FIGU-268836 format. One record per residue (C-alpha): residue in one letter; x, y, z. Coordinates in nm, 4 decimals, m for minus. Layout:
BEGIN
{"a" {X Y Z}}
...
% end
This chain:
BEGIN
{"m" {2.9219 m2.9382 m1.8914}}
{"q" {3.0129 m3.0701 m2.2405}}
{"n" {2.9966 m2.8246 m2.5472}}
{"h" {2.6376 m2.6875 m2.5571}}
{"k" {2.6345 m2.7447 m2.9398}}
{"q" {2.6509 m3.1267 m2.8766}}
{"l" {2.3711 m3.1795 m2.6372}}
{"s" {2.0626 m3.3457 m2.7072}}
{"i" {1.7158 m3.2288 m2.5793}}
{"n" {1.7221 m3.5211 m2.3145}}
{"d" {2.0749 m3.3989 m2.2263}}
{"f" {1.9227 m3.0411 m2.1355}}
{"i" {1.6361 m3.2207 m1.9594}}
{"k" {1.8764 m3.3954 m1.7294}}
{"i" {2.0747 m3.0944 m1.6490}}
{"c" {1.7895 m2.8650 m1.5822}}
{"n" {1.6202 m3.1188 m1.3667}}
{"r" {1.9240 m3.1887 m1.1705}}
{"i" {1.9785 m2.8273 m1.1054}}
{"a" {1.6174 m2.7719 m0.9969}}
{"q" {1.6543 m3.0570 m0.7496}}
{"e" {1.9790 m2.9263 m0.6235}}
{"k" {1.8041 m2.5804 m0.5781}}
{"g" {1.5250 m2.7502 m0.3735}}
{"w" {1.2502 m2.6843 m0.6280}}
{"w" {1.1381 m3.0467 m0.6073}}
{"d" {1.1339 m3.0380 m0.2186}}
{"i" {0.7832 m2.9724 m0.1805}}
{"e" {0.5199 m3.1248 m0.4142}}
{"r" {0.3368 m2.9023 m0.6647}}
{"s" {0.0577 m2.9747 m0.8822}}
{"d" {0.0893 m3.0194 m1.2714}}
{"g" {m0.1269 m2.7088 m1.3092}}
{"e" {0.0870 m2.5233 m1.0990}}
{"l" {0.3908 m2.6240 m1.2888}}
{"i" {0.2335 m2.5666 m1.6362}}
{"a" {0.1023 m2.2297 m1.4966}}
{"l" {0.4936 m2.1516 m1.4204}}
{"m" {0.5962 m2.2398 m1.7787}}
{"h" {0.3066 m2.0040 m1.8912}}
{"s" {0.4248 m1.7167 m1.6976}}
{"e" {0.7689 m1.7260 m1.8684}}
{"l" {0.5976 m1.6776 m2.2088}}
{"s" {0.3865 m1.3966 m2.0625}}
{"e" {0.7331 m1.2498 m1.9362}}
{"a" {0.8697 m1.2855 m2.2849}}
{"l" {0.5320 m1.1140 m2.4442}}
{"e" {0.5868 m0.8139 m2.2007}}
{"a" {0.9433 m0.7919 m2.3015}}
{"m" {0.8450 m0.7595 m2.6620}}
{"r" {0.5382 m0.5076 m2.5686}}
{"n" {0.8110 m0.3030 m2.4063}}
{"s" {1.0576 m0.3325 m2.6781}}
{"r" {1.3197 m0.4699 m2.4792}}
{"p" {1.6343 m0.5965 m2.6480}}
{"i" {1.6269 m0.9390 m2.8261}}
{"e" {1.8574 m1.0759 m2.5443}}
{"e" {1.6025 m1.0161 m2.2599}}
{"i" {1.3213 m1.1771 m2.4890}}
{"a" {1.5609 m1.4720 m2.5413}}
{"e" {1.6183 m1.5066 m2.1736}}
{"e" {1.2614 m1.5476 m2.1025}}
{"l" {1.1961 m1.7951 m2.3725}}
{"a" {1.5208 m1.9989 m2.2323}}
{"d" {1.3442 m1.9641 m1.8786}}
{"c" {1.0245 m2.1473 m2.0288}}
{"c" {1.2391 m2.4092 m2.1868}}
{"i" {1.4183 m2.4539 m1.8636}}
{"r" {1.0651 m2.5258 m1.6800}}
{"i" {0.9685 m2.7494 m1.9433}}
{"f" {1.2843 m2.9371 m1.9419}}
{"d" {1.2664 m2.9580 m1.5709}}
{"y" {0.9178 m3.0941 m1.5723}}
{"c" {0.9925 m3.3506 m1.8249}}
{"g" {1.2906 m3.4670 m1.6314}}
{"q" {1.0803 m3.4964 m1.3169}}
{"k" {0.8036 m3.6780 m1.4857}}
{"n" {1.0179 m3.9027 m1.7110}}
{"i" {0.8924 m3.7518 m2.0345}}
{"d" {1.0779 m3.8175 m2.3511}}
{"l" {1.0402 m3.4771 m2.5035}}
{"e" {1.3131 m3.5491 m2.7575}}
{"d" {1.1144 m3.8363 m2.9037}}
{"a" {0.7751 m3.6400 m2.8707}}
{"l" {0.9349 m3.3582 m3.0693}}
{"i" {1.0898 m3.5738 m3.3281}}
{"k" {0.7458 m3.7544 m3.3853}}
{"k" {0.5515 m3.4251 m3.3948}}
{"i" {0.7718 m3.2688 m3.6410}}
{"e" {0.7153 m3.5551 m3.8590}}
{"k" {0.3476 m3.5434 m3.8080}}
{"n" {0.3505 m3.1668 m3.8897}}
{"k" {0.5155 m3.2396 m4.2370}}
{"t" {0.2181 m3.4219 m4.3418}}
{"r" {m0.0408 m3.1586 m4.2517}}
{"p" {m0.1970 m2.9300 m4.4741}}
{"y" {m0.0836 m2.5541 m4.5281}}
{"r" {m0.1731 m2.3723 m4.2158}}
{"h" {m0.3438 m2.6814 m4.0951}}
{"n" {m0.6584 m2.5577 m4.2890}}
{"k" {m0.6908 m2.2890 m3.9897}}
{"k" {m0.7465 m1.9203 m4.0234}}
{"f" {m0.5246 m1.8175 m3.7278}}
% end
């Protein structure tokens, strides 16, 4: 693998999806809902790690797991997440302070 500091989001997507395919995670069909729930479960694990005052490295690992699931999904579904992120960041720059929301 090339230097991780030089990888784009789309590079991570390709890598994560390739590994998931090699490890058999796409051998059976799963619904989009199930795949989104698995992403969500990684965030729940990060929250539990925080609640239990686990080391920041363990929290980071759970957040990385969520990113890996998202990247894998995007790779399988041919979603250009990198482009979507750039567009969303630009959109957010134009939004009002706290998007006029209380929380």
